[in-house]
N, C-alpha and C positions, 0 to 999 in steps of 0.2 A: 504494500500500500504506500509506503514512504517513497518507493521508487516511482510510482505513478504520480504522486504529488510533485516530486522534484522534476520529473519529465514535463508535466503540465506547466509548472512555473517557468521552466527553461524555454518551452515553446512560446508561452505568452510573452516573455521578455524578448525573444527573437522577433516576433510579429510586431511588437511595439517599436523596436529599432527600425524594422523594415519600412514602417509606415510613418515614421516621424519626419517632419518637415523642418529643414534648417531655415531659420529666419536670417536673411542677409542683413549685415550691418552696413549702413551707408556712412562712410567716414566724413562726408561733406555736411551731414546734418547734425546739429547739436544734439547730444544724447537725450536731453530733456524735452525735445520737441516731439510731440505726438502727432499722429495723423489728424486728429481733430483740431489741433492748433494750426497745422499747415492748411487745413481747409478754410480757416477763418482769415488767413492772411491774403489780401488781394494782391494780384500781380502789379496793379497800378492803383495808386490813390493820390488824389490832390486835396490838400487841406489848406485852410486859410487861418492864419493867426492874426493878431492885432496889427503886426507889421510885415508879415510875409505870406506869400503863397509858396507852398512846397509840394513838389511832385516826387513821389517815391516809386521807382520801377524795379521789379525783379528782373535781373539779367539772366541770360542763358546759363551762365556759370554758377548760378545759385546765390550770387552776391546781389546787393542792392545799390541803386544809383539815386543820389540825392540832387535835386535841382531846386533852386529857390529864386524868387523874384520879390520885388517890393510888392506890398499888398495891393496897390492900385495898378500895377502893371498887368498887361495881358500875358497869358500863358504862352502865346505864340511868339512873344518877343524873346530875345536872347537872355538866358538865365544869368543872374548876377553871380551865382555860385553853383558849381558842379562838383560833387564829391562821389567817387566811385568806391567799390569794395566794401559796402556796408554789410554788417552781419546781423542776422536775426537772433535775438537772445530772449528766451522765454522767461517770464516772471511768475513763478508759481505754477499751479496746475489748473487754474481757472480760465485760462485763455489769454490773460494779459501777456504782453510782450513788448519789447522795444527793439528798434533797429538802430544800431550804433555806427557812426561814421567818424573818421579822424581826418583833420585837415589843419596843417600848420600849427600843431600843438594844441588845438582845440578839439573837444569831443562833442559831437552833435548826437543827440538821442531823440528819436521820435517814439514816444510811448503810446501804445494802444491800450485804452482803459476800458476793458469789458466789465470787470468787477470793481466796483468802487463803493465807498461809504456814503455816496450821495447820488441820487437820481439826476441831479443837475450837473454832474461832472461832465466836462467836455469829453468827446470820444478820443481825442488825441491831445498830447502835450509835447511841445518842443522844449528841450533843455539844451543849453550850451554851457560847457565848462571850459575854463582855461587850463593851461598846462599844470597849474597847482591844484587841479580838481575843485576849484572854486566856481560855483554856479554863477554865470553872468547873465543868462537869459532863461526865463521860464514863461512860456506863453501857451495858453490853451488854443487848440485848433479844432475846426469843424470841417467836415467833408464838403468839398465843392463838387468833386466828381469821384466816383468809385470805379 
């Protein structure tokens, strides 16, 4: 009887290994980014803050492109600033995230605020920090085009 139990257990283990699927790990995606988070991130978003219009585009290499204009300028005009190679960074597990860009010692972050402590919180927030990590700009932003 023990031989039959051992044989059955061995066969069950073999079938489990045979039908197991390996989940590929994509080294280009941050480990905390889930498929539900990726579904919420638009490929292109245009937001408007008090002083700026900002367009964020996902590039074919998985990085993000930042373009900004004066708040009163048309989006078809030449951008006043372009920063490439932005990185998506998740903030917790509720869907909040930010996209971070670096330019000449300054760090630009576009925060997506899904979960907030206030229903009146803006859907996006722009923060700019200097080389000493001192915040020099913080402006709420609203979607102009998604």
